[in-house]
PyMOL Python script that loads the backbone (N, CA, C, O; Angstrom):
from pymol import cmd

cmd.read_pdbstr("""\
ATOM      1  N   MET A   1      90.803 -80.714  61.955  1.00  0.00           N
ATOM      2  CA  MET A   1      89.909 -81.954  62.670  1.00  0.00           C
ATOM      3  C   MET A   1      90.744 -82.847  63.031  1.00  0.00           C
ATOM      4  O   MET A   1      91.671 -82.986  62.234  1.00  0.00           O
ATOM      5  N   ALA A   2      90.776 -83.735  64.246  1.00  0.00           N
ATOM      6  CA  ALA A   2      91.672 -84.324  65.082  1.00  0.00           C
ATOM      7  C   ALA A   2      91.892 -85.381  64.375  1.00  0.00           C
ATOM      8  O   ALA A   2      90.930 -85.782  63.718  1.00  0.00           O
ATOM      9  N   ALA A   3      93.001 -86.040  64.295  1.00  0.00           N
ATOM     10  CA  ALA A   3      93.784 -87.165  63.258  1.00  0.00           C
ATOM     11  C   ALA A   3      93.205 -88.531  64.361  1.00  0.00           C
ATOM     12  O   ALA A   3      93.156 -88.516  65.591  1.00  0.00           O
ATOM     13  N   PRO A   4      92.780 -89.752  63.320  1.00  0.00           N
ATOM     14  CA  PRO A   4      91.825 -90.721  63.586  1.00  0.00           C
ATOM     15  C   PRO A   4      92.584 -91.524  64.669  1.00  0.00           C
ATOM     16  O   PRO A   4      93.810 -91.449  64.586  1.00  0.00           O
ATOM     17  N   ILE A   5      92.153 -92.166  65.522  1.00  0.00           N
ATOM     18  CA  ILE A   5      92.429 -92.875  66.527  1.00  0.00           C
ATOM     19  C   ILE A   5      93.080 -94.194  65.871  1.00  0.00           C
ATOM     20  O   ILE A   5      92.215 -94.909  65.367  1.00  0.00           O
ATOM     21  N   GLN A   6      94.298 -94.658  65.760  1.00  0.00           N
ATOM     22  CA  GLN A   6      94.823 -95.727  65.574  1.00  0.00           C
ATOM     23  C   GLN A   6      94.593 -97.035  65.999  1.00  0.00           C
ATOM     24  O   GLN A   6      94.279 -96.941  67.185  1.00  0.00           O
ATOM     25  N   ASN A   7      94.583 -98.239  65.649  1.00  0.00           N
ATOM     26  CA  ASN A   7      94.694 -99.426  66.188  1.00  0.00           C
ATOM     27  C   ASN A   7      94.023 -99.244  67.651  1.00  0.00           C
ATOM     28  O   ASN A   7      94.703 -99.050  68.659  1.00  0.00           O
ATOM     29  N   PRO A   8      92.231 -99.351  67.648  1.00  0.00           N
ATOM     30  CA  PRO A   8      91.427 -99.470  69.041  1.00  0.00           C
ATOM     31  C   PRO A   8      91.345-100.754  69.348  1.00  0.00           C
ATOM     32  O   PRO A   8      91.562-101.823  68.778  1.00  0.00           O
ATOM     33  N   ALA A   9      90.891-100.305  70.637  1.00  0.00           N
ATOM     34  CA  ALA A   9      90.559-102.077  70.998  1.00  0.00           C
ATOM     35  C   ALA A   9      88.870-102.169  70.416  1.00  0.00           C
ATOM     36  O   ALA A   9      88.002-101.303  70.314  1.00  0.00           O
ATOM     37  N   LYS A  10      88.884-103.736  70.084  1.00  0.00           N
ATOM     38  CA  LYS A  10      87.102-103.802  69.468  1.00  0.00           C
ATOM     39  C   LYS A  10      86.459-103.388  70.596  1.00  0.00           C
ATOM     40  O   LYS A  10      85.370-102.879  70.332  1.00  0.00           O
ATOM     41  N   SER A  11      86.789-103.422  72.009  1.00  0.00           N
ATOM     42  CA  SER A  11      86.013-103.168  72.534  1.00  0.00           C
ATOM     43  C   SER A  11      85.713-101.588  73.370  1.00  0.00           C
ATOM     44  O   SER A  11      84.827-101.342  74.189  1.00  0.00           O
ATOM     45  N   GLU A  12      86.612-100.818  72.919  1.00  0.00           N
ATOM     46  CA  GLU A  12      86.639 -99.651  72.662  1.00  0.00           C
ATOM     47  C   GLU A  12      85.252 -98.590  71.876  1.00  0.00           C
ATOM     48  O   GLU A  12      84.421 -97.719  72.134  1.00  0.00           O
ATOM     49  N   VAL A  13      85.964 -99.735  70.428  1.00  0.00           N
ATOM     50  CA  VAL A  13      84.678 -99.153  69.441  1.00  0.00           C
ATOM     51  C   VAL A  13      83.344 -99.362  69.484  1.00  0.00           C
ATOM     52  O   VAL A  13      82.419 -98.628  69.135  1.00  0.00           O
ATOM     53  N   ARG A  14      83.352-100.769  70.089  1.00  0.00           N
ATOM     54  CA  ARG A  14      81.877-100.864  70.663  1.00  0.00           C
ATOM     55  C   ARG A  14      81.581 -99.888  71.834  1.00  0.00           C
ATOM     56  O   ARG A  14      80.821 -98.928  71.704  1.00  0.00           O
ATOM     57  N   SER A  15      82.100-100.133  72.758  1.00  0.00           N
ATOM     58  CA  SER A  15      81.669 -99.272  73.961  1.00  0.00           C
ATOM     59  C   SER A  15      81.294 -98.009  73.170  1.00  0.00           C
ATOM     60  O   SER A  15      80.119 -97.716  73.394  1.00  0.00           O
ATOM     61  N   VAL A  16      81.843 -97.244  72.400  1.00  0.00           N
ATOM     62  CA  VAL A  16      81.264 -95.993  71.639  1.00  0.00           C
ATOM     63  C   VAL A  16      79.736 -96.363  71.200  1.00  0.00           C
ATOM     64  O   VAL A  16      78.768 -95.794  71.706  1.00  0.00           O
ATOM     65  N   ILE A  17      79.615 -97.451  70.129  1.00  0.00           N
ATOM     66  CA  ILE A  17      78.694 -98.115  69.359  1.00  0.00           C
ATOM     67  C   ILE A  17      77.530 -97.807  70.717  1.00  0.00           C
ATOM     68  O   ILE A  17      76.688 -96.923  70.561  1.00  0.00           O
ATOM     69  N   ARG A  18      77.566 -98.431  71.732  1.00  0.00           N
ATOM     70  CA  ARG A  18      76.928 -98.868  72.613  1.00  0.00           C
ATOM     71  C   ARG A  18      76.451 -97.050  73.357  1.00  0.00           C
ATOM     72  O   ARG A  18      75.312 -96.745  73.710  1.00  0.00           O
ATOM     73  N   LEU A  19      77.322 -96.392  73.401  1.00  0.00           N
ATOM     74  CA  LEU A  19      77.078 -95.325  74.062  1.00  0.00           C
ATOM     75  C   LEU A  19      75.937 -94.065  73.298  1.00  0.00           C
ATOM     76  O   LEU A  19      75.141 -93.269  73.796  1.00  0.00           O
ATOM     77  N   LEU A  20      76.356 -94.385  71.827  1.00  0.00           N
ATOM     78  CA  LEU A  20      75.468 -93.708  70.619  1.00  0.00           C
ATOM     79  C   LEU A  20      74.289 -94.323  70.518  1.00  0.00           C
ATOM     80  O   LEU A  20      73.406 -93.760  69.870  1.00  0.00           O
ATOM     81  N   HIS A  21      74.052 -95.508  71.091  1.00  0.00           N
ATOM     82  CA  HIS A  21      73.058 -96.365  70.585  1.00  0.00           C
ATOM     83  C   HIS A  21      72.305 -96.311  71.833  1.00  0.00           C
ATOM     84  O   HIS A  21      71.113 -96.604  71.736  1.00  0.00           O
ATOM     85  N   ALA A  22      72.699 -96.035  72.849  1.00  0.00           N
ATOM     86  CA  ALA A  22      71.813 -95.430  74.077  1.00  0.00           C
ATOM     87  C   ALA A  22      71.428 -93.998  74.252  1.00  0.00           C
ATOM     88  O   ALA A  22      70.611 -93.515  75.036  1.00  0.00           O
ATOM     89  N   LYS A  23      72.167 -93.432  73.380  1.00  0.00           N
ATOM     90  CA  LYS A  23      71.973 -92.242  72.928  1.00  0.00           C
ATOM     91  C   LYS A  23      70.584 -91.875  72.257  1.00  0.00           C
ATOM     92  O   LYS A  23      69.903 -90.856  72.364  1.00  0.00           O
ATOM     93  N   GLY A  24      70.400 -92.949  71.585  1.00  0.00           N
ATOM     94  CA  GLY A  24      69.329 -92.928  70.678  1.00  0.00           C
ATOM     95  C   GLY A  24      69.619 -92.347  69.328  1.00  0.00           C
ATOM     96  O   GLY A  24      68.637 -92.059  68.644  1.00  0.00           O
ATOM     97  N   GLN A  25      71.047 -92.085  68.740  1.00  0.00           N
ATOM     98  CA  GLN A  25      71.141 -91.945  67.613  1.00  0.00           C
ATOM     99  C   GLN A  25      70.815 -93.276  66.410  1.00  0.00           C
ATOM    100  O   GLN A  25      70.686 -94.427  66.828  1.00  0.00           O
ATOM    101  N   ARG A  26      70.712 -92.985  65.021  1.00  0.00           N
ATOM    102  CA  ARG A  26      70.518 -93.211  64.282  1.00  0.00           C
ATOM    103  C   ARG A  26      71.570 -94.273  63.656  1.00  0.00           C
ATOM    104  O   ARG A  26      72.677 -93.744  63.552  1.00  0.00           O
ATOM    105  N   LEU A  27      71.546 -95.676  63.188  1.00  0.00           N
ATOM    106  CA  LEU A  27      72.742 -96.657  62.973  1.00  0.00           C
ATOM    107  C   LEU A  27      73.283 -95.709  61.782  1.00  0.00           C
ATOM    108  O   LEU A  27      74.470 -95.492  62.027  1.00  0.00           O
ATOM    109  N   ALA A  28      72.951 -95.152  60.763  1.00  0.00           N
ATOM    110  CA  ALA A  28      73.845 -94.209  59.949  1.00  0.00           C
ATOM    111  C   ALA A  28      74.890 -93.262  60.251  1.00  0.00           C
ATOM    112  O   ALA A  28      76.010 -93.230  59.742  1.00  0.00           O
ATOM    113  N   ASP A  29      74.194 -92.135  61.536  1.00  0.00           N
ATOM    114  CA  ASP A  29      74.616 -91.438  62.417  1.00  0.00           C
ATOM    115  C   ASP A  29      76.006 -92.313  62.871  1.00  0.00           C
ATOM    116  O   ASP A  29      77.196 -92.119  62.620  1.00  0.00           O
ATOM    117  N   ILE A  30      75.363 -93.277  63.588  1.00  0.00           N
ATOM    118  CA  ILE A  30      76.522 -94.185  64.653  1.00  0.00           C
ATOM    119  C   ILE A  30      78.139 -94.503  63.478  1.00  0.00           C
ATOM    120  O   ILE A  30      79.357 -94.374  63.599  1.00  0.00           O
ATOM    121  N   HIS A  31      77.253 -94.922  62.501  1.00  0.00           N
ATOM    122  CA  HIS A  31      78.637 -95.597  61.309  1.00  0.00           C
ATOM    123  C   HIS A  31      79.436 -94.130  61.285  1.00  0.00           C
ATOM    124  O   HIS A  31      80.586 -93.838  61.612  1.00  0.00           O
ATOM    125  N   LYS A  32      78.444 -93.415  60.810  1.00  0.00           N
ATOM    126  CA  LYS A  32      79.561 -91.924  60.472  1.00  0.00           C
ATOM    127  C   LYS A  32      80.266 -91.536  61.403  1.00  0.00           C
ATOM    128  O   LYS A  32      81.205 -90.829  61.038  1.00  0.00           O
ATOM    129  N   GLU A  33      80.156 -91.789  62.878  1.00  0.00           N
ATOM    130  CA  GLU A  33      80.722 -90.974  63.993  1.00  0.00           C
ATOM    131  C   GLU A  33      81.968 -92.078  63.692  1.00  0.00           C
ATOM    132  O   GLU A  33      83.106 -91.647  63.507  1.00  0.00           O
ATOM    133  N   ILE A  34      81.732 -93.275  63.661  1.00  0.00           N
ATOM    134  CA  ILE A  34      82.533 -94.484  64.248  1.00  0.00           C
ATOM    135  C   ILE A  34      83.795 -93.816  63.036  1.00  0.00           C
ATOM    136  O   ILE A  34      84.887 -93.362  63.378  1.00  0.00           O
ATOM    137  N   VAL A  35      83.254 -93.921  61.504  1.00  0.00           N
ATOM    138  CA  VAL A  35      84.174 -93.554  60.698  1.00  0.00           C
ATOM    139  C   VAL A  35      84.983 -92.325  60.672  1.00  0.00           C
ATOM    140  O   VAL A  35      86.107 -92.330  60.170  1.00  0.00           O
ATOM    141  N   SER A  36      84.275 -90.906  61.375  1.00  0.00           N
ATOM    142  CA  SER A  36      84.971 -90.337  61.424  1.00  0.00           C
ATOM    143  C   SER A  36      86.494 -90.604  62.528  1.00  0.00           C
ATOM    144  O   SER A  36      87.618 -90.106  62.451  1.00  0.00           O
ATOM    145  N   VAL A  37      86.136 -91.207  63.124  1.00  0.00           N
ATOM    146  CA  VAL A  37      86.914 -91.104  64.398  1.00  0.00           C
ATOM    147  C   VAL A  37      87.874 -92.511  64.457  1.00  0.00           C
ATOM    148  O   VAL A  37      88.877 -92.559  65.168  1.00  0.00           O
ATOM    149  N   TYR A  38      87.462 -93.551  63.679  1.00  0.00           N
ATOM    150  CA  TYR A  38      88.685 -94.507  63.639  1.00  0.00           C
ATOM    151  C   TYR A  38      88.933 -94.837  62.200  1.00  0.00           C
ATOM    152  O   TYR A  38      89.801 -95.625  61.825  1.00  0.00           O
ATOM    153  N   ARG A  39      87.685 -93.842  61.016  1.00  0.00           N
ATOM    154  CA  ARG A  39      88.318 -94.296  60.014  1.00  0.00           C
ATOM    155  C   ARG A  39      86.860 -95.658  59.634  1.00  0.00           C
ATOM    156  O   ARG A  39      85.663 -95.714  59.914  1.00  0.00           O
ATOM    157  N   ASN A  40      87.854 -96.582  58.860  1.00  0.00           N
ATOM    158  CA  ASN A  40      86.898 -98.163  58.352  1.00  0.00           C
ATOM    159  C   ASN A  40      87.471 -98.992  59.285  1.00  0.00           C
ATOM    160  O   ASN A  40      88.147 -99.912  58.824  1.00  0.00           O
ATOM    161  N   ILE A  41      87.398 -98.925  60.200  1.00  0.00           N
ATOM    162  CA  ILE A  41      87.576 -99.784  61.332  1.00  0.00           C
ATOM    163  C   ILE A  41      86.546-100.983  61.476  1.00  0.00           C
ATOM    164  O   ILE A  41      86.927-102.107  61.804  1.00  0.00           O
ATOM    165  N   MET A  42      84.797-100.581  61.126  1.00  0.00           N
ATOM    166  CA  MET A  42      84.022-101.181  60.981  1.00  0.00           C
ATOM    167  C   MET A  42      83.128-101.055  60.444  1.00  0.00           C
ATOM    168  O   MET A  42      82.422-100.106  60.784  1.00  0.00           O
ATOM    169  N   ASN A  43      82.652-101.960  59.283  1.00  0.00           N
ATOM    170  CA  ASN A  43      81.990-101.490  58.480  1.00  0.00           C
ATOM    171  C   ASN A  43      79.783-101.827  58.795  1.00  0.00           C
ATOM    172  O   ASN A  43      79.201-102.705  59.433  1.00  0.00           O
ATOM    173  N   ARG A  44      79.375-100.916  58.169  1.00  0.00           N
ATOM    174  CA  ARG A  44      77.990-100.773  58.334  1.00  0.00           C
ATOM    175  C   ARG A  44      76.965-101.396  59.244  1.00  0.00           C
ATOM    176  O   ARG A  44      76.080-101.038  60.021  1.00  0.00           O
ATOM    177  N   GLN A  45      77.692-102.885  58.615  1.00  0.00           N
ATOM    178  CA  GLN A  45      76.762-103.955  58.815  1.00  0.00           C
ATOM    179  C   GLN A  45      77.006-104.580  60.439  1.00  0.00           C
ATOM    180  O   GLN A  45      76.208-104.902  61.320  1.00  0.00           O
ATOM    181  N   ASN A  46      78.407-104.576  60.366  1.00  0.00           N
ATOM    182  CA  ASN A  46      78.785-104.268  62.057  1.00  0.00           C
ATOM    183  C   ASN A  46      78.147-103.679  62.921  1.00  0.00           C
ATOM    184  O   ASN A  46      77.755-104.125  64.000  1.00  0.00           O
ATOM    185  N   VAL A  47      78.023-102.711  62.507  1.00  0.00           N
ATOM    186  CA  VAL A  47      78.062-101.517  63.439  1.00  0.00           C
ATOM    187  C   VAL A  47      76.194-102.021  63.916  1.00  0.00           C
ATOM    188  O   VAL A  47      75.815-101.947  65.085  1.00  0.00           O
ATOM    189  N   THR A  48      75.229-102.517  62.725  1.00  0.00           N
ATOM    190  CA  THR A  48      73.979-102.805  62.765  1.00  0.00           C
ATOM    191  C   THR A  48      73.879-104.057  63.993  1.00  0.00           C
ATOM    192  O   THR A  48      73.172-104.073  65.000  1.00  0.00           O
ATOM    193  N   LYS A  49      74.770-104.979  63.544  1.00  0.00           N
ATOM    194  CA  LYS A  49      74.889-106.278  64.186  1.00  0.00           C
ATOM    195  C   LYS A  49      75.130-105.761  65.947  1.00  0.00           C
ATOM    196  O   LYS A  49      74.479-106.374  66.793  1.00  0.00           O
ATOM    197  N   TRP A  50      75.998-104.728  66.361  1.00  0.00           N
ATOM    198  CA  TRP A  50      76.151-104.629  67.556  1.00  0.00           C
ATOM    199  C   TRP A  50      75.022-103.528  68.106  1.00  0.00           C
ATOM    200  O   TRP A  50      74.967-103.373  69.326  1.00  0.00           O
ATOM    201  N   CYS A  51      74.208-102.833  67.338  1.00  0.00           N
ATOM    202  CA  CYS A  51      73.282-102.158  67.941  1.00  0.00           C
ATOM    203  C   CYS A  51      71.888-103.112  68.258  1.00  0.00           C
ATOM    204  O   CYS A  51      71.203-103.073  69.280  1.00  0.00           O
ATOM    205  N   ARG A  52      71.710-103.893  67.168  1.00  0.00           N
ATOM    206  CA  ARG A  52      71.028-105.041  67.676  1.00  0.00           C
ATOM    207  C   ARG A  52      71.292-105.981  68.768  1.00  0.00           C
ATOM    208  O   ARG A  52      70.336-106.439  69.394  1.00  0.00           O
ATOM    209  N   HIS A  53      72.696-106.371  69.107  1.00  0.00           N
ATOM    210  CA  HIS A  53      72.808-106.985  70.337  1.00  0.00           C
ATOM    211  C   HIS A  53      72.555-106.029  71.494  1.00  0.00           C
ATOM    212  O   HIS A  53      72.163-106.361  72.612  1.00  0.00           O
ATOM    213  N   PHE A  54      72.729-105.253  71.230  1.00  0.00           N
ATOM    214  CA  PHE A  54      72.623-103.820  72.584  1.00  0.00           C
ATOM    215  C   PHE A  54      70.874-103.462  73.039  1.00  0.00           C
ATOM    216  O   PHE A  54      70.383-103.080  74.101  1.00  0.00           O
ATOM    217  N   SER A  55      70.268-103.789  71.703  1.00  0.00           N
ATOM    218  CA  SER A  55      68.837-103.448  71.993  1.00  0.00           C
ATOM    219  C   SER A  55      68.162-104.937  72.288  1.00  0.00           C
ATOM    220  O   SER A  55      66.987-105.053  72.636  1.00  0.00           O
ATOM    221  N   GLU A  56      68.881-105.831  72.140  1.00  0.00           N
ATOM    222  CA  GLU A  56      68.703-107.434  72.743  1.00  0.00           C
ATOM    223  C   GLU A  56      68.985-107.156  74.435  1.00  0.00           C
ATOM    224  O   GLU A  56      68.568-108.156  75.019  1.00  0.00           O
ATOM    225  N   GLY A  57      69.445-106.333  75.254  1.00  0.00           N
ATOM    226  CA  GLY A  57      69.707-106.025  76.065  1.00  0.00           C
ATOM    227  C   GLY A  57      71.285-106.978  76.807  1.00  0.00           C
ATOM    228  O   GLY A  57      71.524-107.307  77.969  1.00  0.00           O
ATOM    229  N   ARG A  58      72.106-107.176  75.497  1.00  0.00           N
ATOM    230  CA  ARG A  58      73.655-107.110  75.723  1.00  0.00           C
ATOM    231  C   ARG A  58      73.927-106.407  76.491  1.00  0.00           C
ATOM    232  O   ARG A  58      73.070-105.543  76.675  1.00  0.00           O
ATOM    233  N   THR A  59      75.007-106.326  77.250  1.00  0.00           N
ATOM    234  CA  THR A  59      75.883-105.066  77.829  1.00  0.00           C
ATOM    235  C   THR A  59      77.062-105.247  77.948  1.00  0.00           C
ATOM    236  O   THR A  59      77.730-104.372  78.498  1.00  0.00           O
ATOM    237  N   ASP A  60      77.757-106.591  77.408  1.00  0.00           N
ATOM    238  CA  ASP A  60      78.807-107.028  77.200  1.00  0.00           C
ATOM    239  C   ASP A  60      79.942-106.054  76.309  1.00  0.00           C
ATOM    240  O   ASP A  60      79.146-105.675  75.450  1.00  0.00           O
ATOM    241  N   VAL A  61      80.702-105.668  76.085  1.00  0.00           N
ATOM    242  CA  VAL A  61      81.476-104.992  74.976  1.00  0.00           C
ATOM    243  C   VAL A  61      82.612-106.273  74.222  1.00  0.00           C
ATOM    244  O   VAL A  61      82.821-106.422  73.018  1.00  0.00           O
ATOM    245  N   HIS A  62      83.171-107.020  75.296  1.00  0.00           N
ATOM    246  CA  HIS A  62      84.413-108.035  74.853  1.00  0.00           C
ATOM    247  C   HIS A  62      83.530-108.930  74.006  1.00  0.00           C
ATOM    248  O   HIS A  62      82.355-108.867  73.644  1.00  0.00           O
ATOM    249  N   ASP A  63      84.355-109.640  73.853  1.00  0.00           N
ATOM    250  CA  ASP A  63      83.826-110.714  72.793  1.00  0.00           C
ATOM    251  C   ASP A  63      84.073-112.169  73.556  1.00  0.00           C
ATOM    252  O   ASP A  63      85.046-112.576  74.191  1.00  0.00           O
ATOM    253  N   LYS A  64      83.309-112.539  73.366  1.00  0.00           N
ATOM    254  CA  LYS A  64      82.573-114.165  73.869  1.00  0.00           C
ATOM    255  C   LYS A  64      83.888-115.704  74.120  1.00  0.00           C
ATOM    256  O   LYS A  64      84.496-116.427  73.330  1.00  0.00           O
ATOM    257  N   GLN A  65      83.835-115.625  75.286  1.00  0.00           N
ATOM    258  CA  GLN A  65      84.975-116.432  75.469  1.00  0.00           C
ATOM    259  C   GLN A  65      84.822-118.071  74.411  1.00  0.00           C
ATOM    260  O   GLN A  65      84.078-119.017  74.670  1.00  0.00           O
ATOM    261  N   ARG A  66      85.564-117.977  73.501  1.00  0.00           N
ATOM    262  CA  ARG A  66      85.424-119.498  72.478  1.00  0.00           C
ATOM    263  C   ARG A  66      86.013-120.373  72.883  1.00  0.00           C
ATOM    264  O   ARG A  66      86.793-120.222  73.823  1.00  0.00           O
ATOM    265  N   THR A  67      85.827-121.459  72.335  1.00  0.00           N
ATOM    266  CA  THR A  67      86.557-123.120  72.564  1.00  0.00           C
ATOM    267  C   THR A  67      87.593-122.963  71.492  1.00  0.00           C
ATOM    268  O   THR A  67      87.162-122.321  70.535  1.00  0.00           O
ATOM    269  N   GLY A  68      88.424-123.231  71.414  1.00  0.00           N
ATOM    270  CA  GLY A  68      89.629-123.361  70.393  1.00  0.00           C
ATOM    271  C   GLY A  68      90.456-124.704  70.444  1.00  0.00           C
ATOM    272  O   GLY A  68      90.079-125.508  71.296  1.00  0.00           O
ATOM    273  N   GLN A  69      91.402-125.023  69.749  1.00  0.00           N
ATOM    274  CA  GLN A  69      92.360-125.898  69.904  1.00  0.00           C
ATOM    275  C   GLN A  69      93.315-125.843  71.290  1.00  0.00           C
ATOM    276  O   GLN A  69      94.140-124.932  71.356  1.00  0.00           O
ATOM    277  N   PRO A  70      93.248-126.476  72.017  1.00  0.00           N
ATOM    278  CA  PRO A  70      94.056-127.002  73.090  1.00  0.00           C
ATOM    279  C   PRO A  70      95.459-126.305  72.967  1.00  0.00           C
ATOM    280  O   PRO A  70      95.934-126.531  71.855  1.00  0.00           O
ATOM    281  N   SER A  71      96.152-125.645  73.639  1.00  0.00           N
ATOM    282  CA  SER A  71      97.526-125.181  73.785  1.00  0.00           C
ATOM    283  C   SER A  71      98.541-126.665  73.797  1.00  0.00           C
ATOM    284  O   SER A  71      97.987-127.624  74.334  1.00  0.00           O
ATOM    285  N   VAL A  72      99.500-126.835  73.429  1.00  0.00           N
ATOM    286  CA  VAL A  72     100.019-127.726  73.024  1.00  0.00           C
ATOM    287  C   VAL A  72     101.513-127.525  73.866  1.00  0.00           C
ATOM    288  O   VAL A  72     102.497-128.261  73.794  1.00  0.00           O
ATOM    289  N   ILE A  73     101.378-126.547  74.509  1.00  0.00           N
ATOM    290  CA  ILE A  73     102.724-126.018  74.756  1.00  0.00           C
ATOM    291  C   ILE A  73     102.235-126.838  76.272  1.00  0.00           C
ATOM    292  O   ILE A  73     101.041-126.827  76.572  1.00  0.00           O
ATOM    293  N   SER A  74     103.441-127.663  77.343  1.00  0.00           N
ATOM    294  CA  SER A  74     103.445-128.637  78.857  1.00  0.00           C
ATOM    295  C   SER A  74     104.495-127.256  79.334  1.00  0.00           C
ATOM    296  O   SER A  74     105.318-126.699  78.607  1.00  0.00           O
ATOM    297  N   ASP A  75     104.165-126.925  80.786  1.00  0.00           N
ATOM    298  CA  ASP A  75     104.933-126.629  81.205  1.00  0.00           C
ATOM    299  C   ASP A  75     106.607-127.023  81.226  1.00  0.00           C
ATOM    300  O   ASP A  75     107.493-126.230  81.542  1.00  0.00           O
ATOM    301  N   VAL A  76     106.775-128.193  80.884  1.00  0.00           N
ATOM    302  CA  VAL A  76     108.044-128.404  80.760  1.00  0.00           C
ATOM    303  C   VAL A  76     108.808-128.325  79.317  1.00  0.00           C
ATOM    304  O   VAL A  76     109.964-128.351  78.895  1.00  0.00           O
ATOM    305  N   LEU A  77     107.949-128.254  78.990  1.00  0.00           N
ATOM    306  CA  LEU A  77     108.670-127.702  77.293  1.00  0.00           C
ATOM    307  C   LEU A  77     108.670-126.082  77.438  1.00  0.00           C
ATOM    308  O   LEU A  77     109.525-125.515  76.757  1.00  0.00           O
ATOM    309  N   LEU A  78     107.884-125.319  78.179  1.00  0.00           N
ATOM    310  CA  LEU A  78     108.196-123.893  78.689  1.00  0.00           C
ATOM    311  C   LEU A  78     109.146-123.557  79.018  1.00  0.00           C
ATOM    312  O   LEU A  78     109.860-122.600  78.716  1.00  0.00           O
ATOM    313  N   GLN A  79     109.264-124.776  80.043  1.00  0.00           N
ATOM    314  CA  GLN A  79     110.668-124.774  81.187  1.00  0.00           C
ATOM    315  C   GLN A  79     112.207-124.662  80.576  1.00  0.00           C
ATOM    316  O   GLN A  79     113.243-124.079  80.897  1.00  0.00           O
ATOM    317  N   ARG A  80     111.783-125.526  79.542  1.00  0.00           N
ATOM    318  CA  ARG A  80     113.143-126.131  78.395  1.00  0.00           C
ATOM    319  C   ARG A  80     113.330-124.582  77.524  1.00  0.00           C
ATOM    320  O   ARG A  80     114.402-123.986  77.416  1.00  0.00           O
ATOM    321  N   THR A  81     112.235-124.208  77.053  1.00  0.00           N
ATOM    322  CA  THR A  81     112.399-122.763  76.185  1.00  0.00           C
ATOM    323  C   THR A  81     113.207-121.881  77.042  1.00  0.00           C
ATOM    324  O   THR A  81     114.426-121.730  77.123  1.00  0.00           O
ATOM    325  N   GLU A  82     111.936-121.179  77.837  1.00  0.00           N
ATOM    326  CA  GLU A  82     113.294-120.320  78.846  1.00  0.00           C
ATOM    327  C   GLU A  82     114.474-120.607  79.124  1.00  0.00           C
ATOM    328  O   GLU A  82     115.296-119.718  79.346  1.00  0.00           O
ATOM    329  N   GLU A  83     114.721-121.644  79.157  1.00  0.00           N
ATOM    330  CA  GLU A  83     116.254-122.042  79.974  1.00  0.00           C
ATOM    331  C   GLU A  83     117.312-121.827  78.661  1.00  0.00           C
ATOM    332  O   GLU A  83     118.464-121.397  78.725  1.00  0.00           O
ATOM    333  N   ALA A  84     116.485-122.308  77.320  1.00  0.00           N
ATOM    334  CA  ALA A  84     117.455-122.261  76.216  1.00  0.00           C
ATOM    335  C   ALA A  84     117.748-120.875  75.920  1.00  0.00           C
ATOM    336  O   ALA A  84     118.778-120.570  75.319  1.00  0.00           O
ATOM    337  N   ILE A  85     116.838-119.951  76.338  1.00  0.00           N
ATOM    338  CA  ILE A  85     116.777-118.779  75.787  1.00  0.00           C
ATOM    339  C   ILE A  85     118.111-118.073  76.439  1.00  0.00           C
ATOM    340  O   ILE A  85     119.074-117.619  75.822  1.00  0.00           O
ATOM    341  N   ARG A  86     117.909-118.107  77.801  1.00  0.00           N
ATOM    342  CA  ARG A  86     118.812-117.808  78.822  1.00  0.00           C
ATOM    343  C   ARG A  86     120.013-118.073  78.474  1.00  0.00           C
ATOM    344  O   ARG A  86     120.849-117.190  78.664  1.00  0.00           O
ATOM    345  N   VAL A  87     120.407-119.258  77.917  1.00  0.00           N
ATOM    346  CA  VAL A  87     121.504-119.647  77.830  1.00  0.00           C
ATOM    347  C   VAL A  87     122.294-119.016  76.492  1.00  0.00           C
ATOM    348  O   VAL A  87     123.462-118.627  76.488  1.00  0.00           O
ATOM    349  N   ASN A  88     121.769-119.014  75.851  1.00  0.00           N
ATOM    350  CA  ASN A  88     121.472-118.392  74.414  1.00  0.00           C
ATOM    351  C   ASN A  88     122.097-116.386  74.630  1.00  0.00           C
ATOM    352  O   ASN A  88     122.004-115.605  73.683  1.00  0.00           O
TER     353      ASN A  88
END
""", "prot")
cmd.dss("prot")
cmd.show_as("cartoon", "prot")
cmd.util.cbc("prot")
cmd.orient("prot")
């Protein structure tokens, strides 16, 4: 048996789920495939969730853009930090 893939991108695992779902594989079989290749990267509930998304027409495997706390670093602060690093 091949070695499991370590630290895959989320989009990679979701792409595999999308492919297997499109091929008509059952949820349990999709989860078994994911576990056999990636180990415990995703539980069965999340596989089910992603299959549901793909059944509903979602095609994107990347996370949706989220609003978050705005960055507190300004261009001036970034420039000063870079200068301090260069000096040291």
